[in-house]
C-alpha positions in Angstrom: 27.7 -10.4 -14.0 27.7 -11.2 -10.3 25.0 -14.2 -9.6 22.8 -14.1 -7.0 23.6 -16.3 -3.8 22.3 -19.8 -3.6 19.5 -20.8 -1.7 19.8 -23.1 1.6 18.1 -26.4 1.3 15.5 -25.1 3.9 14.8 -21.6 1.6 14.2 -23.8 -1.5 10.6 -24.3 -2.8 10.5 -28.0 -3.9 6.8 -28.8 -2.7 4.0 -28.6 -5.0 -0.1 -28.0 -3.7 -2.5 -28.4 -6.2 -6.6 -27.6 -5.8 -9.4 -27.4 -7.8 -11.1 -24.2 -8.9 -14.0 -22.8 -10.6 -13.3 -21.1 -14.0 -14.6 -17.9 -12.4 -12.7 -18.4 -9.6 -9.3 -18.8 -11.5 -10.0 -15.7 -13.4 -10.5 -13.9 -10.1 -7.7 -15.4 -8.5 -5.1 -14.2 -11.1 -6.9 -10.7 -11.5 -6.5 -10.0 -7.8 -2.7 -11.4 -8.1 -1.9 -9.5 -10.9 -4.0 -6.1 -9.3 -1.4 -7.0 -6.3 1.8 -7.0 -8.2 2.5 -10.7 -7.5 2.5 -14.0 -9.3 -0.5 -16.5 -8.4 1.9 -18.8 -6.0 3.3 -15.9 -4.3 -0.7 -14.6 -3.6 -1.6 -17.7 -2.2 1.4 -17.9 -0.3 1.2 -14.8 1.7 -2.4 -15.5 1.4 -2.2 -18.8 3.3 0.7 -17.6 6.0 -1.4 -14.5 7.0 -0.2 -11.8 5.1 -2.8 -9.8 3.7 -1.8 -8.9 -0.2 -2.5 -5.2 -0.7 -3.6 -4.4 -4.8 -1.4 -1.8 -6.3 -2.6 1.9 -6.8 -3.8 2.7 -10.7 -1.6 5.5 -12.0 -4.3 7.7 -11.6 -4.7 6.6 -7.8 -0.7 7.4 -7.3 -1.3 10.6 -8.8 -4.1 11.4 -6.2 -2.1 10.2 -3.3 0.8 12.5 -4.7 -1.2 15.6 -4.7 -3.0 14.9 -1.2 0.6 14.3 0.5 1.2 18.2 -1.2 -1.7 19.2 0.0 -0.5 18.0 3.5 2.8 19.5 3.5 1.7 22.9 2.7 -1.0 22.6 5.3 1.5 21.5 7.8 3.6 24.7 6.7 1.0 26.9 7.2 0.0 25.2 10.8 4.2 25.8 11.4 3.4 29.6 10.2 0.3 30.0 12.6 1.8 28.2 15.3 4.3 31.1 15.7 1.7 33.4 16.1 -1.1 33.6 18.1 -4.1 33.0 16.3 -5.7 30.2 18.3 -9.3 29.1 16.1 -7.4 29.3 13.0 -4.8 26.9 14.7 -7.4 24.7 15.9 -9.2 24.5 12.4 -5.5 23.6 10.3 -4.9 20.8 12.9 -8.7 19.2 12.6 -7.9 19.5 8.9 -4.5 17.9 9.0 -6.1 15.2 11.6 -8.4 14.3 8.9 -6.1 14.2 6.1 -3.6 11.5 7.9 -5.7 8.5 7.4 -6.0 9.1 3.7 -2.0 9.1 3.3 -1.8 5.6 5.6 -2.9 3.3 2.8 
């Protein structure tokens, strides 16, 4: 099995930083890091250096997102079909629906 390449000295995480939290703060930090699929260290490092960690989607949210994507795909197909004909009112309405769906897909 191939080994991972060794990190250079500048890439190694060699320093430790300690800070104090209340029990509630620690619980919230651990919960939030877990929801983002990150370790507490990785979560803190990301937050400190300006990255906003995103929570992972629950299986139910993932399923709903897949359904919305499928609806978007179907609406695009319908829109393309109507664009090939002269149906301006229907076409405008479908374009409005697609524009409303786009923000939902850009999590």
